[in-house]
N, CA, C, O and CB atoms as a CASP TS submission, in Angstrom:
PFRMAT TS
TARGET T0000
AUTHOR 0000-0000-0000
METHOD Language model
MODEL 1
PARENT N/A
ATOM      1  N   MET     1     103.781 111.533 101.157  1.00  0.00           N
ATOM      2  CA  MET     1     103.304 111.033 102.334  1.00  0.00           C
ATOM      3  C   MET     1     102.750 109.565 101.971  1.00  0.00           C
ATOM      4  O   MET     1     101.925 109.403 101.071  1.00  0.00           O
ATOM      5  CB  MET     1     102.220 112.022 102.951  1.00  0.00           C
ATOM      6  N   LEU     2     103.250 108.551 102.712  1.00  0.00           N
ATOM      7  CA  LEU     2     102.557 107.124 102.527  1.00  0.00           C
ATOM      8  C   LEU     2     101.429 107.036 103.327  1.00  0.00           C
ATOM      9  O   LEU     2     101.118 107.926 104.119  1.00  0.00           O
ATOM     10  CB  LEU     2     103.449 105.917 102.893  1.00  0.00           C
ATOM     11  N   LYS     3     100.680 105.827 103.138  1.00  0.00           N
ATOM     12  CA  LYS     3      99.378 105.467 103.658  1.00  0.00           C
ATOM     13  C   LYS     3      99.671 105.606 105.290  1.00  0.00           C
ATOM     14  O   LYS     3      99.018 106.348 106.024  1.00  0.00           O
ATOM     15  CB  LYS     3      98.865 103.860 103.116  1.00  0.00           C
ATOM     16  N   ASP     4     100.721 104.796 105.707  1.00  0.00           N
ATOM     17  CA  ASP     4     100.966 104.606 107.315  1.00  0.00           C
ATOM     18  C   ASP     4     101.339 106.019 107.863  1.00  0.00           C
ATOM     19  O   ASP     4     101.134 106.250 109.055  1.00  0.00           O
ATOM     20  CB  ASP     4     102.287 103.463 107.691  1.00  0.00           C
ATOM     21  N   GLU     5     101.898 107.015 107.018  1.00  0.00           N
ATOM     22  CA  GLU     5     102.117 108.277 107.587  1.00  0.00           C
ATOM     23  C   GLU     5     100.641 109.029 107.643  1.00  0.00           C
ATOM     24  O   GLU     5     100.253 109.683 108.611  1.00  0.00           O
ATOM     25  CB  GLU     5     103.247 109.084 106.699  1.00  0.00           C
ATOM     26  N   PHE     6     100.022 108.851 106.636  1.00  0.00           N
ATOM     27  CA  PHE     6      98.738 109.528 106.719  1.00  0.00           C
ATOM     28  C   PHE     6      97.715 108.888 107.883  1.00  0.00           C
ATOM     29  O   PHE     6      96.836 109.521 108.469  1.00  0.00           O
ATOM     30  CB  PHE     6      98.072 109.438 105.254  1.00  0.00           C
ATOM     31  N   GLU     7      98.004 107.661 108.045  1.00  0.00           N
ATOM     32  CA  GLU     7      97.250 107.029 109.199  1.00  0.00           C
ATOM     33  C   GLU     7      97.654 107.827 110.687  1.00  0.00           C
ATOM     34  O   GLU     7      96.844 108.191 111.540  1.00  0.00           O
ATOM     35  CB  GLU     7      97.688 105.313 109.251  1.00  0.00           C
ATOM     36  N   LEU     8      98.897 107.957 110.722  1.00  0.00           N
ATOM     37  CA  LEU     8      99.526 108.733 111.778  1.00  0.00           C
ATOM     38  C   LEU     8      99.026 110.121 111.837  1.00  0.00           C
ATOM     39  O   LEU     8      98.714 110.571 112.939  1.00  0.00           O
ATOM     40  CB  LEU     8     100.982 108.753 111.612  1.00  0.00           C
ATOM     41  N   PHE     9      98.913 110.856 110.773  1.00  0.00           N
ATOM     42  CA  PHE     9      98.309 112.253 110.792  1.00  0.00           C
ATOM     43  C   PHE     9      96.859 112.220 111.351  1.00  0.00           C
ATOM     44  O   PHE     9      96.459 113.021 112.196  1.00  0.00           O
ATOM     45  CB  PHE     9      98.296 112.885 109.308  1.00  0.00           C
ATOM     46  N   PHE    10      96.067 111.181 110.784  1.00  0.00           N
ATOM     47  CA  PHE    10      94.680 111.306 111.335  1.00  0.00           C
ATOM     48  C   PHE    10      94.789 111.005 113.019  1.00  0.00           C
ATOM     49  O   PHE    10      94.174 111.710 113.818  1.00  0.00           O
ATOM     50  CB  PHE    10      93.614 110.144 110.503  1.00  0.00           C
ATOM     51  N   ASP    11      95.536 110.018 113.389  1.00  0.00           N
ATOM     52  CA  ASP    11      95.719 109.815 114.758  1.00  0.00           C
ATOM     53  C   ASP    11      96.063 110.963 115.467  1.00  0.00           C
ATOM     54  O   ASP    11      95.436 111.212 116.497  1.00  0.00           O
ATOM     55  CB  ASP    11      96.636 108.881 114.989  1.00  0.00           C
ATOM     56  N   ILE    12      97.056 111.791 115.048  1.00  0.00           N
ATOM     57  CA  ILE    12      97.614 112.901 115.741  1.00  0.00           C
ATOM     58  C   ILE    12      96.394 113.982 115.782  1.00  0.00           C
ATOM     59  O   ILE    12      96.233 114.563 116.855  1.00  0.00           O
ATOM     60  CB  ILE    12      99.000 113.454 114.972  1.00  0.00           C
ATOM     61  N   ILE    13      95.577 114.280 114.767  1.00  0.00           N
ATOM     62  CA  ILE    13      94.630 115.302 114.873  1.00  0.00           C
ATOM     63  C   ILE    13      93.309 114.605 115.519  1.00  0.00           C
ATOM     64  O   ILE    13      92.264 115.250 115.606  1.00  0.00           O
ATOM     65  CB  ILE    13      94.377 115.985 113.413  1.00  0.00           C
ATOM     66  N   GLY    14      93.391 113.446 115.906  1.00  0.00           N
ATOM     67  CA  GLY    14      92.266 113.092 116.756  1.00  0.00           C
ATOM     68  C   GLY    14      90.971 112.360 116.020  1.00  0.00           C
ATOM     69  O   GLY    14      89.839 112.252 116.494  1.00  0.00           O
ATOM     70  N   LEU    15      91.429 111.901 114.773  1.00  0.00           N
ATOM     71  CA  LEU    15      90.535 111.092 113.953  1.00  0.00           C
ATOM     72  C   LEU    15      90.883 109.623 114.050  1.00  0.00           C
ATOM     73  O   LEU    15      92.056 109.389 114.344  1.00  0.00           O
ATOM     74  CB  LEU    15      90.586 111.544 112.504  1.00  0.00           C
ATOM     75  N   ASP    16      90.050 108.549 113.849  1.00  0.00           N
ATOM     76  CA  ASP    16      90.033 107.161 113.800  1.00  0.00           C
ATOM     77  C   ASP    16      91.201 107.003 112.724  1.00  0.00           C
ATOM     78  O   ASP    16      90.979 107.417 111.586  1.00  0.00           O
ATOM     79  CB  ASP    16      88.526 106.502 113.408  1.00  0.00           C
ATOM     80  N   PRO    17      92.375 106.452 113.012  1.00  0.00           N
ATOM     81  CA  PRO    17      93.381 106.172 111.826  1.00  0.00           C
ATOM     82  C   PRO    17      92.789 105.170 110.834  1.00  0.00           C
ATOM     83  O   PRO    17      93.124 105.207 109.650  1.00  0.00           O
ATOM     84  CB  PRO    17      94.803 105.562 112.374  1.00  0.00           C
ATOM     85  N   LYS    18      91.765 104.126 111.378  1.00  0.00           N
ATOM     86  CA  LYS    18      91.219 103.429 110.454  1.00  0.00           C
ATOM     87  C   LYS    18      90.461 103.979 109.156  1.00  0.00           C
ATOM     88  O   LYS    18      90.294 103.377 108.096  1.00  0.00           O
ATOM     89  CB  LYS    18      90.496 102.741 111.115  1.00  0.00           C
ATOM     90  N   MET    19      90.044 105.267 109.497  1.00  0.00           N
ATOM     91  CA  MET    19      89.392 105.775 108.535  1.00  0.00           C
ATOM     92  C   MET    19      90.283 106.641 107.462  1.00  0.00           C
ATOM     93  O   MET    19      89.742 107.283 106.561  1.00  0.00           O
ATOM     94  CB  MET    19      88.373 106.503 109.162  1.00  0.00           C
ATOM     95  N   ALA    20      91.600 106.597 107.636  1.00  0.00           N
ATOM     96  CA  ALA    20      92.500 107.147 106.857  1.00  0.00           C
ATOM     97  C   ALA    20      92.561 106.449 105.442  1.00  0.00           C
ATOM     98  O   ALA    20      92.763 107.129 104.437  1.00  0.00           O
ATOM     99  CB  ALA    20      93.749 107.122 107.565  1.00  0.00           C
ATOM    100  N   GLY    21      92.396 105.183 105.382  1.00  0.00           N
ATOM    101  CA  GLY    21      92.545 104.436 104.090  1.00  0.00           C
ATOM    102  C   GLY    21      91.610 104.941 103.027  1.00  0.00           C
ATOM    103  O   GLY    21      92.061 105.325 101.948  1.00  0.00           O
ATOM    104  N   PRO    22      90.493 104.953 103.257  1.00  0.00           N
ATOM    105  CA  PRO    22      89.467 105.574 102.040  1.00  0.00           C
ATOM    106  C   PRO    22      89.705 106.952 101.887  1.00  0.00           C
ATOM    107  O   PRO    22      89.325 107.389 100.800  1.00  0.00           O
ATOM    108  CB  PRO    22      87.834 105.441 102.342  1.00  0.00           C
ATOM    109  N   THR    23      90.256 107.824 102.703  1.00  0.00           N
ATOM    110  CA  THR    23      90.544 109.104 102.329  1.00  0.00           C
ATOM    111  C   THR    23      91.777 109.212 101.541  1.00  0.00           C
ATOM    112  O   THR    23      91.842 109.824 100.475  1.00  0.00           O
ATOM    113  CB  THR    23      90.605 109.909 103.445  1.00  0.00           C
ATOM    114  N   PHE    24      92.719 108.617 102.082  1.00  0.00           N
ATOM    115  CA  PHE    24      93.859 108.351 101.308  1.00  0.00           C
ATOM    116  C   PHE    24      93.697 107.969  99.880  1.00  0.00           C
ATOM    117  O   PHE    24      94.224 108.653  99.002  1.00  0.00           O
ATOM    118  CB  PHE    24      94.546 107.384 101.920  1.00  0.00           C
ATOM    119  N   GLU    25      93.037 106.977  99.619  1.00  0.00           N
ATOM    120  CA  GLU    25      92.805 106.548  98.224  1.00  0.00           C
ATOM    121  C   GLU    25      91.954 107.513  97.455  1.00  0.00           C
ATOM    122  O   GLU    25      92.089 107.560  96.232  1.00  0.00           O
ATOM    123  CB  GLU    25      92.157 105.195  98.190  1.00  0.00           C
ATOM    124  N   ALA    26      91.111 108.268  98.049  1.00  0.00           N
ATOM    125  CA  ALA    26      90.330 109.186  97.421  1.00  0.00           C
ATOM    126  C   ALA    26      91.185 110.591  96.920  1.00  0.00           C
ATOM    127  O   ALA    26      90.894 111.242  95.917  1.00  0.00           O
ATOM    128  CB  ALA    26      89.177 109.489  98.432  1.00  0.00           C
ATOM    129  N   ILE    27      92.058 110.827  97.651  1.00  0.00           N
ATOM    130  CA  ILE    27      92.849 111.977  97.405  1.00  0.00           C
ATOM    131  C   ILE    27      94.127 111.716  96.713  1.00  0.00           C
ATOM    132  O   ILE    27      94.780 112.647  96.240  1.00  0.00           O
ATOM    133  CB  ILE    27      93.109 112.636  98.617  1.00  0.00           C
ATOM    134  N   ASP    28      94.522 110.447  96.633  1.00  0.00           N
ATOM    135  CA  ASP    28      95.612 109.953  95.769  1.00  0.00           C
ATOM    136  C   ASP    28      95.327 110.042  94.334  1.00  0.00           C
ATOM    137  O   ASP    28      95.241 108.945  93.782  1.00  0.00           O
ATOM    138  CB  ASP    28      95.929 108.569  96.079  1.00  0.00           C
ATOM    139  N   THR    29      95.169 111.006  93.639  1.00  0.00           N
ATOM    140  CA  THR    29      94.623 111.162  92.437  1.00  0.00           C
ATOM    141  C   THR    29      95.270 110.530  91.381  1.00  0.00           C
ATOM    142  O   THR    29      94.619 110.172  90.400  1.00  0.00           O
ATOM    143  CB  THR    29      94.503 112.382  92.183  1.00  0.00           C
ATOM    144  N   ASN    30      96.718 110.310  91.473  1.00  0.00           N
ATOM    145  CA  ASN    30      97.447 109.695  90.449  1.00  0.00           C
ATOM    146  C   ASN    30      97.747 108.118  90.928  1.00  0.00           C
ATOM    147  O   ASN    30      98.553 107.464  90.266  1.00  0.00           O
ATOM    148  CB  ASN    30      98.811 110.580  90.171  1.00  0.00           C
ATOM    149  N   HIS    31      97.169 107.592  91.944  1.00  0.00           N
ATOM    150  CA  HIS    31      97.066 106.269  92.340  1.00  0.00           C
ATOM    151  C   HIS    31      98.624 105.687  92.307  1.00  0.00           C
ATOM    152  O   HIS    31      98.978 104.646  91.754  1.00  0.00           O
ATOM    153  CB  HIS    31      96.007 105.474  91.346  1.00  0.00           C
ATOM    154  N   ASP    32      99.324 106.463  92.916  1.00  0.00           N
ATOM    155  CA  ASP    32     100.776 106.034  92.936  1.00  0.00           C
ATOM    156  C   ASP    32     101.134 105.288  94.316  1.00  0.00           C
ATOM    157  O   ASP    32     102.142 104.590  94.432  1.00  0.00           O
ATOM    158  CB  ASP    32     101.743 107.357  92.743  1.00  0.00           C
ATOM    159  N   GLY    33     100.306 105.481  95.239  1.00  0.00           N
ATOM    160  CA  GLY    33     100.360 105.111  96.610  1.00  0.00           C
ATOM    161  C   GLY    33     101.075 105.907  97.686  1.00  0.00           C
ATOM    162  O   GLY    33     101.378 105.547  98.824  1.00  0.00           O
ATOM    163  N   GLN    34     101.333 107.381  96.916  1.00  0.00           N
ATOM    164  CA  GLN    34     101.712 108.352  97.773  1.00  0.00           C
ATOM    165  C   GLN    34     100.980 109.563  97.453  1.00  0.00           C
ATOM    166  O   GLN    34     100.544 109.879  96.347  1.00  0.00           O
ATOM    167  CB  GLN    34     103.109 108.543  97.751  1.00  0.00           C
ATOM    168  N   LEU    35     100.880 110.295  98.693  1.00  0.00           N
ATOM    169  CA  LEU    35     100.291 111.638  98.663  1.00  0.00           C
ATOM    170  C   LEU    35     101.469 112.906  98.521  1.00  0.00           C
ATOM    171  O   LEU    35     102.265 113.206  99.410  1.00  0.00           O
ATOM    172  CB  LEU    35      99.410 111.786 100.080  1.00  0.00           C
ATOM    173  N   SER    36     101.363 113.548  97.198  1.00  0.00           N
ATOM    174  CA  SER    36     102.198 114.481  97.079  1.00  0.00           C
ATOM    175  C   SER    36     101.713 115.814  97.779  1.00  0.00           C
ATOM    176  O   SER    36     100.534 115.913  98.119  1.00  0.00           O
ATOM    177  CB  SER    36     102.462 114.598  95.720  1.00  0.00           C
ATOM    178  N   LEU    37     102.497 116.707  97.968  1.00  0.00           N
ATOM    179  CA  LEU    37     102.101 117.905  98.689  1.00  0.00           C
ATOM    180  C   LEU    37     100.973 118.549  97.678  1.00  0.00           C
ATOM    181  O   LEU    37      99.968 119.023  98.207  1.00  0.00           O
ATOM    182  CB  LEU    37     103.462 118.944  99.008  1.00  0.00           C
ATOM    183  N   ASP    38     101.089 118.583  96.345  1.00  0.00           N
ATOM    184  CA  ASP    38      99.973 119.043  95.610  1.00  0.00           C
ATOM    185  C   ASP    38      98.621 118.283  95.907  1.00  0.00           C
ATOM    186  O   ASP    38      97.576 118.894  96.126  1.00  0.00           O
ATOM    187  CB  ASP    38     100.316 118.943  94.176  1.00  0.00           C
ATOM    188  N   GLU    39      98.706 117.047  95.898  1.00  0.00           N
ATOM    189  CA  GLU    39      97.592 116.181  96.102  1.00  0.00           C
ATOM    190  C   GLU    39      97.060 116.586  97.416  1.00  0.00           C
ATOM    191  O   GLU    39      95.843 116.767  97.447  1.00  0.00           O
ATOM    192  CB  GLU    39      97.958 114.680  96.039  1.00  0.00           C
ATOM    193  N   PHE    40      97.651 116.748  98.394  1.00  0.00           N
ATOM    194  CA  PHE    40      97.267 116.929  99.840  1.00  0.00           C
ATOM    195  C   PHE    40      96.723 118.242  99.879  1.00  0.00           C
ATOM    196  O   PHE    40      95.573 118.354 100.303  1.00  0.00           O
ATOM    197  CB  PHE    40      98.445 116.771 100.877  1.00  0.00           C
ATOM    198  N   VAL    41      97.416 119.376  99.469  1.00  0.00           N
ATOM    199  CA  VAL    41      96.924 120.769  99.384  1.00  0.00           C
ATOM    200  C   VAL    41      95.625 120.804  98.466  1.00  0.00           C
ATOM    201  O   VAL    41      94.705 121.459  98.957  1.00  0.00           O
ATOM    202  CB  VAL    41      98.090 121.740  98.789  1.00  0.00           C
ATOM    203  N   THR    42      95.420 120.334  97.459  1.00  0.00           N
ATOM    204  CA  THR    42      94.357 120.539  96.523  1.00  0.00           C
ATOM    205  C   THR    42      93.191 120.002  97.197  1.00  0.00           C
ATOM    206  O   THR    42      92.157 120.655  97.335  1.00  0.00           O
ATOM    207  CB  THR    42      94.596 119.891  95.155  1.00  0.00           C
ATOM    208  N   ALA    43      93.370 118.682  97.668  1.00  0.00           N
ATOM    209  CA  ALA    43      92.261 118.096  98.350  1.00  0.00           C
ATOM    210  C   ALA    43      91.757 118.930  99.541  1.00  0.00           C
ATOM    211  O   ALA    43      90.551 119.003  99.774  1.00  0.00           O
ATOM    212  CB  ALA    43      92.642 116.744  98.803  1.00  0.00           C
ATOM    213  N   GLY    44      92.559 119.479 100.199  1.00  0.00           N
ATOM    214  CA  GLY    44      92.213 120.158 101.522  1.00  0.00           C
ATOM    215  C   GLY    44      91.549 121.677 100.904  1.00  0.00           C
ATOM    216  O   GLY    44      90.507 122.052 101.441  1.00  0.00           O
ATOM    217  N   VAL    45      92.042 122.397  99.977  1.00  0.00           N
ATOM    218  CA  VAL    45      91.171 123.578  99.532  1.00  0.00           C
ATOM    219  C   VAL    45      90.037 123.044  99.022  1.00  0.00           C
ATOM    220  O   VAL    45      88.976 123.517  99.428  1.00  0.00           O
ATOM    221  CB  VAL    45      91.780 124.502  98.502  1.00  0.00           C
ATOM    222  N   ASP    46      90.008 121.976  98.051  1.00  0.00           N
ATOM    223  CA  ASP    46      88.682 121.571  97.443  1.00  0.00           C
ATOM    224  C   ASP    46      87.726 121.189  98.518  1.00  0.00           C
ATOM    225  O   ASP    46      86.535 121.440  98.332  1.00  0.00           O
ATOM    226  CB  ASP    46      88.835 120.378  96.447  1.00  0.00           C
ATOM    227  N   PHE    47      88.113 120.600  99.643  1.00  0.00           N
ATOM    228  CA  PHE    47      87.102 120.270 100.905  1.00  0.00           C
ATOM    229  C   PHE    47      86.402 121.584 101.210  1.00  0.00           C
ATOM    230  O   PHE    47      85.186 121.545 101.396  1.00  0.00           O
ATOM    231  CB  PHE    47      87.931 119.708 102.366  1.00  0.00           C
ATOM    232  N   PHE    48      86.964 122.596 101.271  1.00  0.00           N
ATOM    233  CA  PHE    48      86.339 123.777 101.788  1.00  0.00           C
ATOM    234  C   PHE    48      85.710 124.798 100.692  1.00  0.00           C
ATOM    235  O   PHE    48      84.999 125.758 100.991  1.00  0.00           O
ATOM    236  CB  PHE    48      87.387 124.484 102.613  1.00  0.00           C
ATOM    237  N   THR    49      86.074 124.449  99.428  1.00  0.00           N
ATOM    238  CA  THR    49      85.636 125.334  98.477  1.00  0.00           C
ATOM    239  C   THR    49      84.854 124.649  97.329  1.00  0.00           C
ATOM    240  O   THR    49      84.264 125.434  96.586  1.00  0.00           O
ATOM    241  CB  THR    49      86.783 126.067  97.979  1.00  0.00           C
ATOM    242  N   SER    50      84.742 123.354  97.052  1.00  0.00           N
ATOM    243  CA  SER    50      84.024 122.847  96.213  1.00  0.00           C
ATOM    244  C   SER    50      82.559 122.709  96.757  1.00  0.00           C
ATOM    245  O   SER    50      82.305 122.385  97.917  1.00  0.00           O
ATOM    246  CB  SER    50      84.636 121.690  95.816  1.00  0.00           C
ATOM    247  N   GLU    51      81.665 122.979  95.839  1.00  0.00           N
ATOM    248  CA  GLU    51      80.272 122.776  95.958  1.00  0.00           C
ATOM    249  C   GLU    51      79.658 121.467  95.465  1.00  0.00           C
ATOM    250  O   GLU    51      78.442 121.288  95.528  1.00  0.00           O
ATOM    251  CB  GLU    51      79.665 123.811  95.302  1.00  0.00           C
ATOM    252  N   ASP    52      80.574 120.469  94.929  1.00  0.00           N
ATOM    253  CA  ASP    52      80.207 119.219  94.404  1.00  0.00           C
ATOM    254  C   ASP    52      80.275 118.278  95.689  1.00  0.00           C
ATOM    255  O   ASP    52      81.341 117.923  96.192  1.00  0.00           O
ATOM    256  CB  ASP    52      81.185 118.764  93.161  1.00  0.00           C
ATOM    257  N   GLU    53      78.964 117.897  96.182  1.00  0.00           N
ATOM    258  CA  GLU    53      78.918 117.049  97.266  1.00  0.00           C
ATOM    259  C   GLU    53      79.575 115.562  97.241  1.00  0.00           C
ATOM    260  O   GLU    53      79.885 114.856  98.201  1.00  0.00           O
ATOM    261  CB  GLU    53      77.584 116.957  97.529  1.00  0.00           C
ATOM    262  N   ASN    54      79.708 115.270  95.660  1.00  0.00           N
ATOM    263  CA  ASN    54      80.168 113.994  95.531  1.00  0.00           C
ATOM    264  C   ASN    54      81.551 113.939  95.112  1.00  0.00           C
ATOM    265  O   ASN    54      82.025 112.915  94.618  1.00  0.00           O
ATOM    266  CB  ASN    54      79.373 113.291  94.672  1.00  0.00           C
ATOM    267  N   SER    55      82.244 115.043  95.295  1.00  0.00           N
ATOM    268  CA  SER    55      83.682 115.128  95.202  1.00  0.00           C
ATOM    269  C   SER    55      84.582 114.215  96.202  1.00  0.00           C
ATOM    270  O   SER    55      84.429 114.308  97.420  1.00  0.00           O
ATOM    271  CB  SER    55      84.013 116.559  95.418  1.00  0.00           C
ATOM    272  N   PRO    56      85.453 113.399  95.668  1.00  0.00           N
ATOM    273  CA  PRO    56      86.161 112.642  96.602  1.00  0.00           C
ATOM    274  C   PRO    56      86.965 113.433  97.638  1.00  0.00           C
ATOM    275  O   PRO    56      87.480 112.935  98.639  1.00  0.00           O
ATOM    276  CB  PRO    56      87.015 111.774  95.891  1.00  0.00           C
ATOM    277  N   THR    57      87.014 114.730  97.280  1.00  0.00           N
ATOM    278  CA  THR    57      87.881 115.699  98.338  1.00  0.00           C
ATOM    279  C   THR    57      87.078 115.845  99.543  1.00  0.00           C
ATOM    280  O   THR    57      87.673 116.212 100.556  1.00  0.00           O
ATOM    281  CB  THR    57      88.218 117.275  97.762  1.00  0.00           C
ATOM    282  N   LYS    58      85.692 115.594  99.614  1.00  0.00           N
ATOM    283  CA  LYS    58      84.662 115.595 100.547  1.00  0.00           C
ATOM    284  C   LYS    58      85.195 114.717 101.700  1.00  0.00           C
ATOM    285  O   LYS    58      84.930 114.986 102.871  1.00  0.00           O
ATOM    286  CB  LYS    58      83.311 115.088  99.927  1.00  0.00           C
ATOM    287  N   LEU    59      85.995 113.602 101.318  1.00  0.00           N
ATOM    288  CA  LEU    59      86.558 112.628 102.342  1.00  0.00           C
ATOM    289  C   LEU    59      87.801 113.140 103.078  1.00  0.00           C
ATOM    290  O   LEU    59      88.252 112.411 103.962  1.00  0.00           O
ATOM    291  CB  LEU    59      86.929 111.298 101.651  1.00  0.00           C
ATOM    292  N   PHE    60      88.407 114.303 102.820  1.00  0.00           N
ATOM    293  CA  PHE    60      89.493 114.811 103.266  1.00  0.00           C
ATOM    294  C   PHE    60      89.607 114.652 104.804  1.00  0.00           C
ATOM    295  O   PHE    60      90.707 114.258 105.190  1.00  0.00           O
ATOM    296  CB  PHE    60      89.552 116.131 102.822  1.00  0.00           C
ATOM    297  N   TRP    61      88.790 114.858 105.628  1.00  0.00           N
ATOM    298  CA  TRP    61      88.611 114.614 107.086  1.00  0.00           C
ATOM    299  C   TRP    61      88.076 113.244 107.546  1.00  0.00           C
ATOM    300  O   TRP    61      87.805 113.001 108.722  1.00  0.00           O
ATOM    301  CB  TRP    61      87.701 115.623 107.598  1.00  0.00           C
ATOM    302  N   GLY    62      87.943 112.360 106.526  1.00  0.00           N
ATOM    303  CA  GLY    62      87.552 111.145 106.566  1.00  0.00           C
ATOM    304  C   GLY    62      86.006 110.936 106.461  1.00  0.00           C
ATOM    305  O   GLY    62      85.275 111.925 106.513  1.00  0.00           O
ATOM    306  N   PRO    63      85.468 109.641 106.311  1.00  0.00           N
ATOM    307  CA  PRO    63      84.075 109.670 105.925  1.00  0.00           C
ATOM    308  C   PRO    63      83.215 110.188 107.041  1.00  0.00           C
ATOM    309  O   PRO    63      83.405 109.995 108.242  1.00  0.00           O
ATOM    310  CB  PRO    63      83.614 108.307 105.507  1.00  0.00           C
ATOM    311  N   LEU    64      82.167 110.925 106.440  1.00  0.00           N
ATOM    312  CA  LEU    64      81.213 111.300 107.565  1.00  0.00           C
ATOM    313  C   LEU    64      80.504 110.292 108.023  1.00  0.00           C
ATOM    314  O   LEU    64      80.077 109.508 107.175  1.00  0.00           O
ATOM    315  CB  LEU    64      80.293 112.268 107.241  1.00  0.00           C
ATOM    316  N   VAL    65      80.209 110.052 109.355  1.00  0.00           N
ATOM    317  CA  VAL    65      79.568 108.953 109.943  1.00  0.00           C
ATOM    318  C   VAL    65      78.486 109.519 110.831  1.00  0.00           C
ATOM    319  O   VAL    65      77.759 108.764 111.476  1.00  0.00           O
ATOM    320  CB  VAL    65      80.551 108.062 110.702  1.00  0.00           C
TER
END
């Protein structure tokens, strides 16, 4: 998934697409400019299961404001 596709994903689920950039960068763990299925699923699972409040995956649904 590319960054513009991720912005569309945010828009579809009702989140501000402008917030997708920081989230995309946080969960693109190999920094190749694309989210693989593995990166996306890992970030989603870690969002719900990680106890590390500073984990970049805590941005999965966008920055908390």
